[in-house]
N, C-alpha and C positions, 0 to 999 in steps of 0.2 A: 722564750725570748727569741724574737725573730733574728736579731743580729747574731746570736750564737748559732742558730741553724744555718744562717747564711755563710758563716765562716766554715762550718762543717761541710756545707755543700761545695764551696770553692776548693777546699782541701781534697774532697772526694773526687771532684772533677779533674783535678790535677793528677791524681793517682790513675784515674781511668784514661788519661791522655798520655801516659808514659809510652813512648814508642816501643813496640814489641817487635824485635827483629831476630834474625838468625844468629846475631852476635852472642846472644845468651848461651846458646848451645855450644858455640865455638869456645867461649870463655870458660864454661864449665869443663869441657874436655881439656882445655889448656891447663886449668888449675889442677885437675885430676892428674894429668901427666906430670906436672912439675912437683906436686906435693906427694901424691900417693904412689907414683912410679919412681920418680927421680929423688924423692925424699927431701925436697926443698920445702919452702913455706911461702905463704902469702904475706907480703909486707904491705900494709895499708898506710896511707899518709894523706894529710890535709891540714890546712890552717884554719884557726878559728872554729866556727860552728861546723864546717865541713870536716875538720879534724876530729871533733867529737863523734861525728857519724863514723868516720874511719876507725876510731878506737872501738866503737860499738860493734862494727862489722868484724874486726879482728877478734874480739873476745867471743863473739857468738860463733864464728867459724871454728875457733879452737875448742869451744865446748861441745861442738857437734862433729868433731872428728877430723877437721881440716886445720892443721897447725898454722897459726897466723900471729903476727905481732904488729903493733902500731909503731911507726917510726915518725917522730916529730921532725918536720923538715928543718927547723932551725937547730935543734939538738943534733941532727945528723951531721951538721958542719962542725960539731965540737966533740966528735969521737963516736957518737952512737951509730954512725954508718958502718962501724965494725960488725954489726949484727948481720950484714949482708953476706950471702953465700951464692955460689955460682948457679945453683939450681932453683933459686927463688923467683918469685913473680911479684911485680910491683903493681898495686892497685891505688891509683891516685884520684883524689876527689876534689873537684873545684867547680863551682857553679859557673864562674866566668871563664875558666880555662886559661886564665892569665896570671894566676897567683905566682908572684915572683919567687917565693921560697920553694914552691913545688918545681918550677922550671929549673932552679938551681939544684934541687935535689936530683932531678932527672939527669942533669949534667954530671953530677958526682957519681951517681949509680952507674951510668954508662961509661964513665972513665975507668971504673974498676972492672965491671963485667958488661961488655958491650952487647951481649946477646940476651940479657934479661928481658923477658917480655913485659910490656907496659900496657896496662888496662886503665882507662880513664873514664870516670863517671862525671859528666859535665852537662851544663845547659847550653854550651856554646861549641858546636861541632866545627866551627871555623877558627877556633883559637889555636894558639901555639901548642898547648898541651895536647889537644885533640889531633893536630897534624902530626905530632911526634909519637902518638900512641900506636900500638899494634892493633888494639881493639877499643872501640868506644861504646859506652852505654849512655844514651842521651836521656835526660830527665824530661824533655819536653819544654824546658825553660818556662815554667809557669810564673805568672805574676804572684808576688808575695801578698799574703793577706794582711800583713802589717799595714796600718793606716797610712804610713809614709811610703810604702812600697819599697822599703830599703832593708829592714831587718830580715835575715834569713829565717823564714817560717815555712812557707809552702815548699820552697826549694829543698829544705832539709827534710821535710816530710817525704818527698818523692825519693830523695837519696836513701833514706831509711828503708823505704819499700823495696827499692832496687837491691839493697844489701840483703834484706830478708829473702828476696827471691833467689839470690845466689846461694844463700845458706840452705834453703829448702831443696833446691835443685841438686846441690852437692850431697845432702843427706840421702836423697834418692839414688844418686849415682854410686855412692859407696855402700848402700844398704845399711845405713846407720840405725842401730836398734836401741831399745830402752836399756838393755844391758850395757851397751857401749856408753850411753849417756851416764848411767849410774857410776861407771868406773871413773868418769871425768868430773862428776859433780856429786861428791859424797855428802856434802853438808846441806842443811836447810830443807825447806819444804820440797823443792824440786828434786833434790837427791833422794828423799824418802819416796816421793811419787814414782821416780824412775825405778827404784828398787822394787816397789810394789808391782810395777808393770813387768819387770823382769821375772818376778816370781809367778805372775799370772801366765806369762808366756811359757814358762817351764811346765806349768800344770796343764 
């Protein structure tokens, strides 16, 4: 089906057009310092579909050795902000960079700990969130494959890829092993596979 291949092609092109800059290395070093040296954690946040990507990044980081939690911007205003600690780092995701709840969250975070670094994944480098960030990872602002050009589709694809990239680079940075993975993921097929890899490595 040609229309299916066309959607795949557009998604793949968007991934290939994600800007690759020195920000990736700076952000990896920053996360390493705050989490693995200062013993803080990565706090991810976003609204709607971007929030689901933020949750996925948080859980994947945690399972690969970098403690992270998802903080819902709205729930943060009702007490969940208490999870914040001074050595943490905030990773905020917004395609527009104008998400009101994230801007409010940034205000709340900086009111408690003004020195917490802020990393933003966005398709709009000229937005308020981007201007207030310490580091920006740009998505390339691709057109959505949605026939209306509205539903987050391609934008969330590239956000996911950026998140995966951070995960893999951090795994390399900390020397994450199959044994490390097995200790964090005991159940299911992946836990069994990780333990098998650990045993093969011993042998």
